[in-house]
N, C-alpha and C positions, 0 to 999 in steps of 0.2 A: 834467083834466090830472093831477089827483091820482091817478087810476086808472092812467094811463100811467106815472107816476113809480113807482108801487107795483109795476107789472109789470116795469119796468126794474130796479128794486131787487131784485125777486124773481129775475129772470133772472141778474142779476149775482151775487146770493148763491148761486144754484144753480151758476153757472159757477165761482165761487170755491170752493165746496164740492167740486165735481167736480175742479177743479184741485188743491185741497189733497189730495183723496183720491188722485188720480193721482200727485202729488208724494210723498205718504206711501208709496204702493205702490212708486214708483220708488226712493225712499230705502231701503225695506225690501229690495227686490230688489238694490240696489247693496250694502247691508250684507251680504246673503246671498252675493252674488258675491264681495265682498271677504273674507268669512269663509271661503268655500270656497277662494279663492286663497291665503289665509294658511295654511289647513290643508294644501293641496297643496304650497305652498312649504316648510312645515315637514316634510312627509313626504319631499320631495325632499332637503331639507337633511339630514335624519336618514339617508336612504339613502346620500347622497353621503358623509356623515361616517362611516357604518359601512363603506362600501366603501373609503374612504380609510384608515380604521383597519385594515381587513383587509389592504390593500396594504402599509401600513407594517409590520404584524406579519409578513406573508409575507417582505418584504424583510429585516426584522430576522432572521427565522429562516434565510433563505438566507445572510446575512452570517455569522451564528453558525456555521452548518453549514460554510461555506467556511473560516472561521478554524479550526474544529476539524479539518477535513480537512488543512489546511496544517500544523497542529500535529502531528497524527498522522504525516503524511508526514515531517516533520523528525525526529520521535522515531525513526521506523523507519529513516531514513537514518543517524542517529547510532548506533543499535543495530547496523546492518549494518557501519558503519565500525569500531565496537569489535570486533565478531566477526571481521572481516577482519584487524584488527590482531592479535588474539589468535592467529588461525591463522597469520599471517605470523611472529609471534614463536615459535610452536611449531615451525614449519618451520625457522626459523633455529637454534633450540635443537637440533633433531634433526640438522641438517646440521653443527652445531658440535661434535658428540660427539667425544671422544677415540677413538683407534684401537680400544681394547678395547670400549668401549660401542658404537661404530659397527658393528664386525664382529659383535658379539653380536646386535645388532638385525638385521643382514643375515641371520644364521642363523635368527632367529625368522621373518622374512619369507619366507625360503626354505622353511621348514616349511609355510607356508600356500600358496605358489605353485608349488612343485616338482610336476611331473606324474609319473605312473607310466610314464615313457618314458625313453629314452636321449637326453640333450641336452647342451648346452654353456651355461655361464654366462659372461657378459661383464661386465667392470667398466670404469670410466674409467681412463685412463692413470695419473692421480693415485692412484686407489685401488689399482691394481696394484702401485704402488711401496710402499705401506704395508700390504699384506696381511700379517698375522702368520704366523709359521712354523706349519706344520701346519694351516693354514686349509683347504687342498685336501681333507684327510682329513675335516674337519668338514662341508664341503660335500657330499662323497660320502656321508657317514653320514646327513645330513639327507635327501638325495635317496633313499637306500635306505629310509629310514623311510616314505617316501611310495610306495615300490614302483618307483622309477626309478633313474637313474644320471646324474650330472652331472660334466662335466669343466670345470675352470676354464681359460678361454682365456687365452693369454699375449698376445693381441692386445687393445689398449685400444679401447673404443668411444667415440664422440663423445657422451658423456653427462656430466652434472654429478656425479651421485652415484647410489647404489642399484646396480641391475644390470639386465641384459637376459637373459632365458632364451630359448634358441633350440632348438626341437624340430623336426627335419625341415624346416628352412627357414622355419618360422613363429616370429616373434619375439613374446615377451611382455614388454612394457615395465614393468619393476618399479623405475623410478627413483622417488626420493622425491617429486619434483614430480608425476609421473603418479599416484602413489598418493594424494597430498594432493588433487589435482584430482578424482580419481575418488570420493573420500570427502568432498568439500567440503560437500555438502548435509547429510550425516549428521553431520559434525564441527560444522558451523554450528548444527545443532539442539542438539547436546550443549552447545556453548559458550553458546548462548542460554539453555538451561535453567539452566546454572551461574550465569550472570551476572544473569538477570532473573526467576528464579522465586523 
């Protein structure tokens, strides 16, 4: 019987050794799997963290860019308002000239706009009432300097200020508002350089 007990004992010892070996192998595999899972989790966490940081950075950049665009838009709007205000004041100043300054300016403008043709110049009814004596001769002299001839019409035009030249049925609007509007971009550029350069 002793031999049988010895055999049982040997089988049990081999079974225990095999079980211990399998348990150790299983534990080692489990550790390996756990280690790989931790490494994968860390890799994903790092990737998610980097992606999140990149998204936060992109969002921050977009917010900063949007705020900068709004700031520049407001500055541009303020500059445009200032330029418009300066141009409006310049227009008011020119339209508020006294008779001598006003009609001297009209003669200068006439020197630029009179054509080498025979024509007629029209003023507003208000301007016709305040035309200085001898102004007709000054108009004719200015027209002749350009190779043409102009007669001052006694009929008032429905204009605010300035004048209208008529050559053969074709009208040239030389009112101050029309001139300011025609030169608005050029004047705006000059005012911008004066104010902001």
